[in-house]
C-alpha positions in Angstrom: 0.2 0.0 -0.1 2.9 2.4 1.0 4.7 1.5 -2.5 1.4 2.2 -4.1 0.8 5.7 -2.8 4.6 6.6 -3.4 4.4 5.5 -7.0 0.9 7.5 -7.4 2.5 10.5 -5.9 5.4 10.3 -8.3 3.1 10.0 -11.2 1.0 13.1 -10.0 4.4 14.9 -9.9 5.1 14.2 -13.6 1.7 15.3 -14.6 1.9 18.7 -12.8 5.6 19.2 -14.5 3.8 18.5 -17.8 0.8 20.6 -17.2 2.5 23.4 -15.6 3.8 25.0 -19.0 0.1 25.1 -20.2 -1.6 26.4 -17.1 -1.9 30.2 -18.3 -2.9 28.7 -21.6 -6.3 27.6 -21.3 -9.0 27.5 -18.2 -9.1 23.5 -18.8 -5.4 23.0 -18.2 -5.6 25.1 -15.4 -8.5 23.1 -13.7 -6.8 20.1 -14.5 -3.6 21.3 -12.8 -5.5 22.2 -9.7 -7.4 18.7 -9.6 -4.1 17.1 -9.8 -2.6 19.2 -7.2 -5.4 18.3 -5.0 -5.3 14.8 -5.7 -1.4 14.8 -4.8 -2.2 16.6 -1.5 -4.9 13.8 -0.8 -2.3 11.3 -1.6 0.4 12.8 0.7 -1.9 13.1 3.6 -2.6 9.5 3.2 0.8 8.2 3.2 1.4 10.4 6.3 -1.3 9.0 8.1 0.0 5.5 7.3 3.3 6.2 8.5 1.8 7.8 11.7 -0.5 4.7 12.4 2.5 2.6 12.0 4.9 4.5 14.5 1.7 4.9 16.9 1.0 0.9 16.8 4.7 0.3 17.6 4.8 2.7 20.5 1.1 1.7 22.0 2.6 -1.8 23.2 5.3 0.0 25.2 3.2 1.7 27.3 0.5 0.1 29.3 -3.0 1.5 29.1 -4.8 2.6 32.1 -8.1 0.8 32.3 -10.9 3.1 33.5 -13.5 1.2 35.5 -17.1 2.4 35.6 -16.8 4.0 39.2 -13.9 6.3 37.9 -16.3 8.4 35.9 -18.3 9.2 39.0 -15.7 10.6 41.1 -16.4 13.7 42.8 -13.5 16.1 43.7 -13.6 17.3 47.2 
């Protein structure tokens, strides 16, 4: 999954370099350029989320979770 996202991001970058020269020539090209920029940003965000989640999953097992009991939610501070 990660390799596929990286490959897709590189494809979007190559599309952007080809479209960059034609952005000012027509409205359609500028809209297509904006669409590709948006798609690239979405792919980068997905890649960042995958990397964060893998790191979080590794760290999560190092620290024990505090288990809450039902009475913990009804504690009153005096």
